OpenMM code with the backbone's topology and positions (N, CA, C; nanometers):
from openmm import Vec3, app, unit

residues = "UNK UNK UNK UNK UNK UNK UNK UNK UNK UNK UNK UNK UNK UNK UNK UNK UNK UNK UNK UNK UNK UNK UNK UNK UNK UNK UNK UNK UNK UNK UNK UNK UNK UNK UNK UNK UNK UNK UNK UNK UNK UNK UNK UNK UNK UNK UNK UNK UNK UNK UNK UNK UNK UNK UNK UNK UNK UNK UNK UNK UNK UNK UNK UNK UNK UNK UNK UNK UNK UNK UNK UNK UNK UNK UNK UNK UNK UNK UNK UNK UNK UNK UNK UNK UNK UNK UNK UNK UNK UNK UNK UNK UNK UNK UNK UNK UNK UNK UNK UNK UNK UNK UNK UNK UNK UNK UNK UNK UNK UNK UNK UNK UNK UNK UNK UNK UNK UNK UNK UNK UNK UNK UNK UNK UNK UNK".split()
positions = [
    Vec3(13.5285, 10.0276, 17.1150),
    Vec3(13.4895, 10.0835, 17.2511),
    Vec3(13.4546, 10.2146, 17.2797),
    Vec3(13.3432, 10.2518, 17.2985),
    Vec3(13.3342, 10.3766, 17.3597),
    Vec3(13.4014, 10.4193, 17.5310),
    Vec3(13.4230, 10.5431, 17.5103),
    Vec3(13.5311, 10.5686, 17.6242),
    Vec3(13.4772, 10.7193, 17.6610),
    Vec3(13.4423, 10.7849, 17.7412),
    Vec3(13.4050, 10.9158, 17.7928),
    Vec3(13.5206, 10.9395, 17.8865),
    Vec3(13.6392, 11.0371, 17.9031),
    Vec3(13.7030, 11.0507, 18.0083),
    Vec3(13.6903, 11.2073, 18.0539),
    Vec3(13.6297, 11.2090, 18.1827),
    Vec3(13.6754, 11.3635, 18.2398),
    Vec3(13.7916, 11.3774, 18.3113),
    Vec3(13.8263, 11.5217, 18.3062),
    Vec3(13.9170, 11.5675, 18.3825),
    Vec3(13.8784, 11.7168, 18.4279),
    Vec3(13.9945, 11.7544, 18.5256),
    Vec3(13.9679, 11.8766, 18.5550),
    Vec3(13.9284, 11.9304, 18.6946),
    Vec3(13.8274, 11.8783, 18.7374),
    Vec3(13.7792, 11.8456, 18.8532),
    Vec3(13.8584, 11.8626, 18.9923),
    Vec3(13.8584, 11.9180, 19.0796),
    Vec3(13.9596, 11.9552, 19.2245),
    Vec3(13.8642, 12.0192, 19.3482),
    Vec3(13.9742, 12.1160, 19.4017),
    Vec3(13.8924, 12.1490, 19.5414),
    Vec3(13.9387, 12.3027, 19.4794),
    Vec3(13.8142, 12.3944, 19.5118),
    Vec3(13.8157, 12.5102, 19.4623),
    Vec3(13.7671, 12.5949, 19.5866),
    Vec3(13.7958, 12.7362, 19.6521),
    Vec3(13.7160, 12.8455, 19.6924),
    Vec3(13.6092, 12.8884, 19.6551),
    Vec3(13.4619, 12.9032, 19.7184),
    Vec3(13.4074, 12.9633, 19.6511),
    Vec3(13.4343, 13.0797, 19.5931),
    Vec3(13.3691, 13.1529, 19.4881),
    Vec3(13.4060, 13.2302, 19.3803),
    Vec3(13.5034, 13.2326, 19.2599),
    Vec3(13.5633, 13.1164, 19.2689),
    Vec3(13.6547, 13.0739, 19.1972),
    Vec3(13.6130, 12.9954, 19.0536),
    Vec3(13.6912, 12.9409, 18.9912),
    Vec3(13.6451, 12.8575, 18.8031),
    Vec3(13.7415, 12.7319, 18.8252),
    Vec3(13.6880, 12.6429, 18.7505),
    Vec3(13.7517, 12.5180, 18.7139),
    Vec3(13.6648, 12.5051, 18.5811),
    Vec3(13.7676, 12.4144, 18.5139),
    Vec3(13.7266, 12.4342, 18.3641),
    Vec3(13.7424, 12.2345, 18.3227),
    Vec3(13.6177, 12.1821, 18.3311),
    Vec3(13.6217, 12.0296, 18.3147),
    Vec3(13.6114, 12.0019, 18.1717),
    Vec3(13.6798, 11.9073, 18.1441),
    Vec3(13.6948, 11.8262, 17.9941),
    Vec3(13.6524, 11.7009, 18.0150),
    Vec3(13.5851, 11.6659, 17.9016),
    Vec3(13.5495, 11.4948, 17.8420),
    Vec3(13.6168, 11.4872, 17.7158),
    Vec3(13.6424, 11.3828, 17.7059),
    Vec3(13.7580, 11.3647, 17.5795),
    Vec3(13.6618, 11.2273, 17.5486),
    Vec3(13.6216, 11.2473, 17.4085),
    Vec3(13.5473, 11.1244, 17.3865),
    Vec3(13.6105, 11.0064, 17.2740),
    Vec3(13.6235, 10.8942, 17.2849),
    Vec3(13.6618, 10.8215, 17.1382),
    Vec3(13.5881, 10.6630, 17.1394),
    Vec3(13.5934, 10.6077, 17.0165),
    Vec3(13.5225, 10.4836, 16.9820),
    Vec3(13.3957, 10.5681, 16.9238),
    Vec3(13.3478, 10.6884, 16.8951),
    Vec3(13.2703, 10.7467, 16.8266),
    Vec3(13.3056, 10.8371, 16.7493),
    Vec3(13.1732, 10.8799, 16.6620),
    Vec3(13.1559, 11.0034, 16.5878),
    Vec3(13.1252, 11.0893, 16.6458),
    Vec3(13.2190, 11.1815, 16.6745),
    Vec3(13.2058, 11.3243, 16.8134),
    Vec3(13.1177, 11.3837, 16.7679),
    Vec3(13.1335, 11.4148, 16.6328),
    Vec3(13.0634, 11.5139, 16.5561),
    Vec3(12.8944, 11.4835, 16.5292),
    Vec3(12.8674, 11.3905, 16.5448),
    Vec3(12.6616, 11.3332, 16.5446),
    Vec3(12.6664, 11.3027, 16.6787),
    Vec3(12.7091, 11.3692, 16.7848),
    Vec3(12.6527, 11.3406, 16.9114),
    Vec3(12.5945, 11.4720, 16.9786),
    Vec3(12.5159, 11.4381, 17.0084),
    Vec3(12.4659, 11.5659, 17.1466),
    Vec3(12.5477, 11.5219, 17.2723),
    Vec3(12.5985, 11.6201, 17.3510),
    Vec3(12.6512, 11.5891, 17.4859),
    Vec3(12.6136, 11.6686, 17.5979),
    Vec3(12.6292, 11.6132, 17.7187),
    Vec3(12.5606, 11.6725, 17.8010),
    Vec3(12.6825, 11.6920, 17.9453),
    Vec3(12.6438, 11.7523, 18.0521),
    Vec3(12.6721, 11.7713, 18.1838),
    Vec3(12.5858, 11.7420, 18.2795),
    Vec3(12.6332, 11.6538, 18.3915),
    Vec3(12.5435, 11.5817, 18.4703),
    Vec3(12.5880, 11.6059, 18.5943),
    Vec3(12.5570, 11.6000, 18.7161),
    Vec3(12.6166, 11.6450, 18.8263),
    Vec3(12.5278, 11.5610, 18.9588),
    Vec3(12.6069, 11.4724, 19.0732),
    Vec3(12.5467, 11.4052, 19.1065),
    Vec3(12.6519, 11.4437, 19.2833),
    Vec3(12.5493, 11.4909, 19.3573),
    Vec3(12.5824, 11.5096, 19.5196),
    Vec3(12.5579, 11.4178, 19.5952),
    Vec3(12.6486, 11.3799, 19.7084),
    Vec3(12.6123, 11.2973, 19.7853),
    Vec3(12.4895, 11.2666, 19.7960),
    Vec3(12.3840, 11.1518, 19.8244),
    Vec3(12.2577, 11.1532, 19.8827),
    Vec3(12.1645, 11.1911, 19.8136),
    Vec3(12.1821, 11.2396, 19.6773),
    Vec3(12.1004, 11.3181, 19.6058),
    Vec3(12.1267, 11.2543, 19.4372),
    Vec3(12.0101, 11.2778, 19.3729),
    Vec3(12.0011, 11.2495, 19.2373),
    Vec3(12.0946, 11.2789, 19.1220),
    Vec3(12.1139, 11.2326, 19.0148),
    Vec3(12.1811, 11.3091, 18.9272),
    Vec3(12.1310, 11.3987, 18.8480),
    Vec3(12.1700, 11.4828, 18.8062),
    Vec3(12.0776, 11.6350, 18.7677),
    Vec3(12.1765, 11.6845, 18.6799),
    Vec3(12.0887, 11.7491, 18.5825),
    Vec3(12.1270, 11.8036, 18.4955),
    Vec3(12.2167, 11.9340, 18.4971),
    Vec3(12.2953, 11.9821, 18.4054),
    Vec3(12.3682, 12.0811, 18.4438),
    Vec3(12.3625, 12.1959, 18.3011),
    Vec3(12.4292, 12.1150, 18.2146),
    Vec3(12.4386, 12.1516, 18.0697),
    Vec3(12.4329, 12.0549, 17.9808),
    Vec3(12.3651, 12.1146, 17.8578),
    Vec3(12.3826, 12.0290, 17.7204),
    Vec3(12.4374, 12.1361, 17.5864),
    Vec3(12.4505, 12.0401, 17.4908),
    Vec3(12.5023, 12.1199, 17.3558),
    Vec3(12.5017, 12.0313, 17.2722),
    Vec3(12.3795, 12.0723, 17.1343),
    Vec3(12.3395, 11.9937, 17.0408),
    Vec3(12.5053, 11.9892, 16.9311),
    Vec3(12.4381, 11.9173, 16.8446),
    Vec3(12.5717, 11.8921, 16.7130),
    Vec3(12.6107, 12.0171, 16.6546),
    Vec3(12.5000, 12.0970, 16.6641),
    Vec3(12.5441, 12.2463, 16.5721),
    Vec3(12.5411, 12.3537, 16.6728),
    Vec3(12.5398, 12.3034, 16.8294),
    Vec3(12.6140, 12.4208, 16.8981),
    Vec3(12.4750, 12.4905, 16.9689),
    Vec3(12.3910, 12.4232, 16.9680),
    Vec3(12.2558, 12.5078, 17.0669),
    Vec3(12.2807, 12.4833, 17.2042),
    Vec3(12.2623, 12.5596, 17.2942),
    Vec3(12.2764, 12.5152, 17.4300),
    Vec3(12.2119, 12.5150, 17.5382),
    Vec3(12.1769, 12.4644, 17.6356),
    Vec3(12.1112, 12.4567, 17.7214),
    Vec3(12.1126, 12.4702, 17.8626),
    Vec3(12.0477, 12.5031, 17.9823),
    Vec3(12.1494, 12.5204, 18.1468),
    Vec3(12.0561, 12.5140, 18.2308),
    Vec3(12.1003, 12.4612, 18.3159),
    Vec3(11.9718, 12.4336, 18.4396),
    Vec3(11.9867, 12.5694, 18.4887),
    Vec3(11.8424, 12.6278, 18.5662),
    Vec3(11.8727, 12.7396, 18.6215),
    Vec3(12.0026, 12.7602, 18.6997),
    Vec3(12.0155, 12.6579, 18.7819),
    Vec3(12.1112, 12.6675, 18.9050),
    Vec3(12.2526, 12.7371, 18.8730),
    Vec3(12.2594, 12.7025, 18.7323),
    Vec3(12.3931, 12.7375, 18.6777),
    Vec3(12.4295, 12.8331, 18.5810),
    Vec3(12.3111, 12.8658, 18.4906),
    Vec3(12.2360, 12.9768, 18.4128),
    Vec3(12.3467, 13.0792, 18.4488),
    Vec3(12.4439, 13.1441, 18.3543),
    Vec3(12.5180, 13.2957, 18.3894),
    Vec3(12.6703, 13.2387, 18.4639),
    Vec3(12.6730, 13.1342, 18.4889),
    Vec3(12.7967, 13.0647, 18.5464),
    Vec3(12.8851, 13.0280, 18.4947),
    Vec3(12.8004, 12.8895, 18.4562),
    Vec3(12.8414, 12.7842, 18.3451),
    Vec3(12.8513, 12.7771, 18.2390),
    Vec3(12.9652, 12.7477, 18.1202),
    Vec3(12.9404, 12.7693, 17.9772),
    Vec3(12.9663, 12.6202, 17.9459),
    Vec3(12.9158, 12.5635, 17.8338),
    Vec3(12.9648, 12.4538, 17.7851),
    Vec3(12.9901, 12.4814, 17.6578),
    Vec3(13.1097, 12.4027, 17.6020),
    Vec3(13.1409, 12.4306, 17.4333),
    Vec3(13.1865, 12.3072, 17.4263),
    Vec3(13.2187, 12.2497, 17.2678),
    Vec3(13.2892, 12.1694, 17.1951),
    Vec3(13.3702, 12.2138, 17.1118),
    Vec3(13.4658, 12.1117, 17.0623),
    Vec3(13.5449, 12.1085, 16.9949),
    Vec3(13.5693, 11.9825, 16.9256),
    Vec3(13.4993, 11.9397, 16.7880),
    Vec3(13.5008, 11.8405, 16.7278),
    Vec3(13.6044, 11.7922, 16.6505),
    Vec3(13.7336, 11.8836, 16.6849),
    Vec3(13.8686, 11.8533, 16.5728),
    Vec3(13.9050, 11.7808, 16.7381),
    Vec3(13.9002, 11.7876, 16.8447),
    Vec3(13.9710, 11.7397, 16.9585),
    Vec3(13.8786, 11.6459, 17.0404),
    Vec3(13.7251, 11.5834, 16.9807),
    Vec3(13.6628, 11.5157, 16.9988),
    Vec3(13.6397, 11.5335, 17.1866),
    Vec3(13.6169, 11.6762, 17.2131),
    Vec3(13.6119, 11.7263, 17.3663),
    Vec3(13.5179, 11.8198, 17.4008),
    Vec3(13.4674, 11.7944, 17.4703),
    Vec3(13.3492, 11.8734, 17.5210),
    Vec3(13.4188, 11.9388, 17.6735),
    Vec3(13.3544, 12.0783, 17.7126),
    Vec3(13.4013, 12.1396, 17.8055),
    Vec3(13.3251, 12.2035, 17.9040),
    Vec3(13.2991, 12.2160, 18.0350),
    Vec3(13.2574, 12.3114, 18.1263),
    Vec3(13.3331, 12.3756, 18.1639),
    Vec3(13.2990, 12.5200, 18.1538),
    Vec3(13.4001, 12.6363, 18.2220),
    Vec3(13.2712, 12.6136, 18.3255),
    Vec3(13.3495, 12.6410, 18.4753),
    Vec3(13.2517, 12.6968, 18.5580),
    Vec3(13.3056, 12.7806, 18.6335),
    Vec3(13.2306, 12.9259, 18.6363),
    Vec3(13.2930, 13.0147, 18.7043),
    Vec3(13.1833, 13.0823, 18.8501),
    Vec3(13.2396, 13.1537, 18.9167),
    Vec3(13.1831, 13.1894, 19.0361),
    Vec3(13.1055, 13.0901, 19.1077),
    Vec3(13.1771, 13.0011, 19.1482),
    Vec3(13.1196, 12.8423, 19.1733),
    Vec3(13.0989, 12.8788, 19.3501),
    Vec3(12.9968, 12.8213, 19.3860),
    Vec3(12.9234, 12.8115, 19.5072),
    Vec3(12.9568, 12.6403, 19.5953),
    Vec3(12.9303, 12.6522, 19.7276),
    Vec3(12.9530, 12.5216, 19.7952),
    Vec3(12.8373, 12.4478, 19.7455),
    Vec3(12.7204, 12.4955, 19.6833),
    Vec3(12.6339, 12.3776, 19.6422),
    Vec3(12.6785, 12.3251, 19.4887),
    Vec3(12.7606, 12.3782, 19.4333),
    Vec3(12.8027, 12.3100, 19.3221),
    Vec3(12.8858, 12.2001, 19.3796),
    Vec3(12.9315, 12.1183, 19.4776),
    Vec3(13.0024, 12.0085, 19.5008),
    Vec3(12.9215, 11.9241, 19.4619),
    Vec3(12.9855, 11.8210, 19.3839),
    Vec3(12.9366, 11.7046, 19.3136),
    Vec3(13.0200, 11.6703, 19.2584),
    Vec3(13.0077, 11.5240, 19.2142),
    Vec3(13.0672, 11.4326, 19.0967),
    Vec3(13.0027, 11.4976, 18.9443),
    Vec3(13.0738, 11.5250, 18.8762),
    Vec3(13.0635, 11.5985, 18.7592),
    Vec3(13.0554, 11.4688, 18.6359),
    Vec3(12.9750, 11.4418, 18.5680),
    Vec3(12.9875, 11.3325, 18.4396),
    Vec3(12.9603, 11.4183, 18.3319),
    Vec3(13.0255, 11.3658, 18.2204),
    Vec3(12.9930, 11.4041, 18.0839),
    Vec3(12.9041, 11.2795, 18.0082),
    Vec3(12.8361, 11.3152, 17.9386),
    Vec3(12.7324, 11.2082, 17.8379),
    Vec3(12.7493, 11.2312, 17.7107),
    Vec3(12.6967, 11.1180, 17.6288),
    Vec3(12.6825, 11.1617, 17.5361),
    Vec3(12.5508, 11.0572, 17.4153),
    Vec3(12.5136, 11.0874, 17.3325),
    Vec3(12.4153, 11.0317, 17.2666),
    Vec3(12.4404, 11.0559, 17.1261),
    Vec3(12.4261, 10.9719, 17.0431),
    Vec3(12.3613, 11.0168, 16.8878),
    Vec3(12.2432, 11.1169, 16.8214),
    Vec3(12.2990, 11.1939, 16.7785),
    Vec3(12.1697, 11.2834, 16.7563),
    Vec3(12.1458, 11.3093, 16.5856),
    Vec3(12.0038, 11.2528, 16.5758),
    Vec3(11.9586, 11.2489, 16.4647),
    Vec3(11.9337, 11.3700, 16.3598),
    Vec3(11.9484, 11.4840, 16.4355),
    Vec3(11.9329, 11.6442, 16.3894),
    Vec3(12.0802, 11.7254, 16.4519),
    Vec3(12.0800, 11.8219, 16.4059),
    Vec3(12.1981, 11.9183, 16.4559),
    Vec3(12.1300, 11.9648, 16.5446),
    Vec3(11.9769, 12.0182, 16.5669),
    Vec3(11.9661, 12.1360, 16.6911),
    Vec3(11.8866, 12.0363, 16.8177),
    Vec3(11.9294, 11.9433, 16.8062),
    Vec3(11.8709, 11.8470, 16.9316),
    Vec3(11.9453, 11.8413, 17.0728),
    Vec3(11.8927, 11.8544, 17.1413),
    Vec3(11.9581, 11.8823, 17.2790),
    Vec3(11.9020, 11.8474, 17.3383),
    Vec3(11.9428, 11.7983, 17.4839),
    Vec3(11.8979, 11.6610, 17.5803),
    Vec3(11.9521, 11.6821, 17.7124),
    Vec3(11.8387, 11.7325, 17.7878),
    Vec3(11.8435, 11.7259, 17.9148),
    Vec3(11.7966, 11.6520, 18.0240),
    Vec3(11.7669, 11.4816, 18.0190),
    Vec3(11.7494, 11.4223, 18.0767),
    Vec3(11.8771, 11.2905, 18.0708),
    Vec3(11.8773, 11.2300, 18.1906),
    Vec3(11.9646, 11.1048, 18.1823),
    Vec3(11.9207, 11.0324, 18.1009),
    Vec3(11.8058, 10.9899, 18.0976),
    Vec3(11.7245, 10.8288, 18.0196),
    Vec3(11.7995, 10.8608, 17.8490),
    Vec3(11.7892, 10.9847, 17.8273),
    Vec3(11.8480, 11.0540, 17.6822),
    Vec3(11.9893, 11.0520, 17.6214),
    Vec3(12.0697, 10.9743, 17.7167),
    Vec3(12.2132, 10.9384, 17.7054),
    Vec3(12.2242, 10.8447, 17.6895),
    Vec3(12.3324, 10.7780, 17.5965),
    Vec3(12.3918, 10.6287, 17.5730),
    Vec3(12.5223, 10.5985, 17.6531),
    Vec3(12.6151, 10.7028, 17.6678),
    Vec3(12.7012, 10.6710, 17.6943),
    Vec3(12.7438, 10.7685, 17.8180),
    Vec3(12.8399, 10.7247, 17.9257),
    Vec3(12.8866, 10.8241, 17.9799),
    Vec3(13.0356, 10.7872, 18.0850),
    Vec3(13.0225, 10.9300, 18.1145),
    Vec3(13.1875, 10.8966, 18.1722),
    Vec3(13.1794, 10.8624, 18.2880),
    Vec3(13.3259, 10.8474, 18.3685),
    Vec3(13.3370, 10.7801, 18.4933),
    Vec3(13.3143, 10.8786, 18.6252),
    Vec3(13.3276, 10.9919, 18.5643),
    Vec3(13.2931, 11.0909, 18.6638),
    Vec3(13.3857, 11.1951, 18.7460),
    Vec3(13.4297, 11.3198, 18.7692),
    Vec3(13.5405, 11.3760, 18.8203),
    Vec3(13.4520, 11.4804, 18.9571),
    Vec3(13.5287, 11.4656, 19.0568),
    Vec3(13.5060, 11.5141, 19.1534),
    Vec3(13.4947, 11.6531, 19.1753),
    Vec3(13.4075, 11.7766, 19.1657),
    Vec3(13.4031, 11.8915, 19.1803),
    Vec3(13.4049, 11.9243, 19.3879),
    Vec3(13.4923, 11.9604, 19.4407),
    Vec3(13.4391, 12.0468, 19.5849),
    Vec3(13.5129, 12.1856, 19.5945),
    Vec3(13.3502, 12.2451, 19.5957),
    Vec3(13.4139, 12.3675, 19.6535),
    Vec3(13.3979, 12.4411, 19.8201),
    Vec3(13.4594, 12.4842, 19.8727),
    Vec3(13.5078, 12.5398, 20.0016),
    Vec3(13.4014, 12.6586, 20.0198),
    Vec3(13.3725, 12.6716, 20.1482),
    Vec3(13.3073, 12.7870, 20.1435),
    Vec3(13.4113, 12.8728, 20.2484),
] * unit.nanometer
topology = app.Topology()
chain = topology.addChain("A")
for resn in residues:
    res = topology.addResidue(resn, chain)
    for name in ("N", "CA", "C"):
        topology.addAtom(name, app.Element.getBySymbol(name[0]), res)
């Protein structure tokens, strides 16, 4: 059974930092491309960051320079380090995984991913 479990969300003041974690089980983690998405109330789920099997990273313009995605294949975990948080970062954050046939493939769309976590709430106060 495939499971993705996020943790690390919470309430933070603007300008602060949080690190989200997502632990994967039931899959060969090292063969997956991974992504983080977020969904604010009343809005569609949007891309935040993604990382390929070989470590290539892409970011949305809204988080570039503030957020960093990373992966630890030994721990089956993908991280999202979030710095300089803003109230507009408030959302439920989801991690996602999909098998990648090539080490360099990285995906920024929701339909590219087959597996999703349950989400973790991040709230940033002004």
